[in-house]
N, C-alpha and C positions, 0 to 999 in steps of 0.2 A: 606836558603829558601829551602825546598825539590822541588826537579826539577817535581814532579808529581800532582802539584795544577790544577785541570782541571775547567776552566772558561766557563760558557755557556753566550753567549751574546744573548739576545732575536731579536737581529737585526743586519745585517750586517754592521761590524762595517767600518770605511774607512781604507786605509791603515796605515795610520801613527797613527791612534788610536790603531790597532790592534799591532802593532809595538811597542807601549811603554810597552804592557803586555806580549809581547813575549821576548822584552829586558829584562825584569824583571822575566823571567824564569817560566810564566805561558804557559798551553797548553790550546788554544783559540778553543772554538767551537761555531760557529755562524748560526743562522738559522734567517730568517724574521718572525716572528709570527703574523704581520700585513702587509696588502696591502692597500696602498693609490693611488686612483686614481682622476684627474683632473675630476670636472662633468662640462657640459655645463652651463652657467648663463648670465643674462642679466645685464648689468650695469645701471638700471633704479631706479628711485624712491630715490638717495642717498641723505642722511643728511651730514650736515657739516663736521662731523669729522668721521673717518675711525678706525676700531678697528680691530686688528688681533691677535688671541692667538696662533699661530701656524705658524711654516715656512711653513708647507704644504698650508695652505691658501695664503700665499703670493705669492708661486710658481704658484699656481692654477692662482690668481687674476692677476698676471704679463703677463700672456700668453694671457688676454683680449686686443684686439687692443685699447679698449676705456680708459685703465688705464693712457695713457698718459695726457687726458684731466684733470685728478684729481689731478694733483700735487699741486694744490693750497690749496687743501684740509689737514687739520693736521691729525696726524696719532698717535693713543695711540695702542700700542702692547705689549706682553708678550715674554720676552726672549732676550736676548744679541742678538743671531743669526738671531732672526726674525727682530729685529732692523737693525741690519748690512744690510740685505738683501733690506729693505726698503731704507735705507739712500744710499746705492748705488745705487739704482733703481731713485734717486732723489727725495723721498718723505721725508718731514718734522717730524720727528717724536719728538711729545712734550713731551711725557712720555713713559718709560718703565718701567716694573716691572719683578721679578722674577715669580710672579704666578698671577692668574686671580683674586684671591681675593684682592691682594694688589691694583691691577689695578681697581677694582670696589670701591676701598676705595678712591682712589685719585680723581677719576671721580666723584664719589657721593659728595667728600667733596670739592672739587675746581672747578671742572668744570660742576655741575650740571645743570646748565642754556643751555648748548649746546644740539645739538642733533648729533646722531652717527647712522652709518652703520656698523653692523658687521660680518664680513666675518668669516664662519665657516664650520665645517664637521659634517657630520652625526652623531657622536659620543659623540660632546661635551657636556662638563658638564654644568650644570643650572647655576653654580655660578656666573658667569656675567651677563648673561640676567637676572636673578632672580634679583640680587642688582639694576639693571638699573631700572626694572619693580617697584619693591617696594619703590624706590626713586622718583619715578612720571619722569624719565626721558625718553625724547623722542627718539625712537631708533627703527629702524627695522634689519632683519637680510637676509643675503644671502648664502646659502650654496654654497661653491666653490669647495668641494671635498669630496670624500666618502673613508672611511678606512672599510675594511674588516678583519675579523680575519682568519688566516691561520695556524692552529694547526699542530704542527709535535709531534711526540712520539721521545724522546730522549732516546736512549737506554745507553748511556755511563752514568757512575757515576761521578757526578760534585761535587765541593767543593763551587761553589759560581754561583749565577746566577744574571746577569744585567737584570733589568727592566727599560724601557724608557717611559712607559705609562701603564695607567689602562688598556687600551685594551689590549695591549701585555701581562699582567699578566692573564686577562681571558681567552686570547687565551693559552697562556701556560698551564692553570690548566685544558683546554678540555680535553687533552691527558696525562699530567703527573701531579705528587704530589710531592708536597714540604717536605722535611722530614727533615735532618740535615742542608741542604746547607745555606749557609749565603747569603741574597738576598740583593741586590744593587741597591737602587732605585734612579732614577733621581730628583724625588721632593715627596712632602708631598703628593699629590692626587695619585700618583702612589703607594705609602707604605699603603696610606688608603686600597687600592683594596687587599693588603695582610694581613692587618690588624687581620683579624679572623683566618687566616691559619698558619701563624707563628711569632713568637717575634723577630726572628734573623735576624733583618732589619738594614742596617746601609743607613741613606739618605744624598746624597750629598749637601754639605753647599751651592754650587750655582746649579741653574737646567742645567746642560751642560753634555754630555757626558765624556768631559775629566775630569770633576770633579770625576764622577763616576770612573774612569777607576785609577785618584789619591787615592780614598779610597780604591780600591782594592789592590793595591801596599802597600798603609799604612798598611792596615789591616793584610795583611799576611808576613810582613816583618820577 
């Protein structure tokens, strides 16, 4: 492997994640292209089940002192790491999937008679609420965090770009163009945000940062 392969991560990686790339002789540039902040919210008018589609929503929710009283409620979520956060906090996760569309399918097919409260961010996709509404399922939504774009101009020439969310893609494109770089995406929704711009896309088998990194190492072997 040539030593000069430059990888841009559109978020700051953990020390372990970065180490995997460095160990495989990549040069890594990192920058946070989005920022998330907790919002103030009230835990009122809650339905029988809780839905989370991101770790950010869980972290924000867990800061609310009233969350302790909700451990009798069942939880549905998207993402293994989201599930782990909830389980470690003492919540009973009934079902978790890799994508919101799969979770929507499980809920509408198997748990359609139940009611739900969906904890979300301001830039969330319509996938889940739309599916629940169309199936006539009772639900409400509480916004618990806010995502804002923090674009940067990247001056270096890179061989690959790692994207972890559609908003990360949007933020990157505000200041930069995609030319020949291989774009590694955490999931389908992120890849869709690049669909009209490049065909040079690799989608992780599982929507996790670790899987994206594995793909990069595999691709440039």
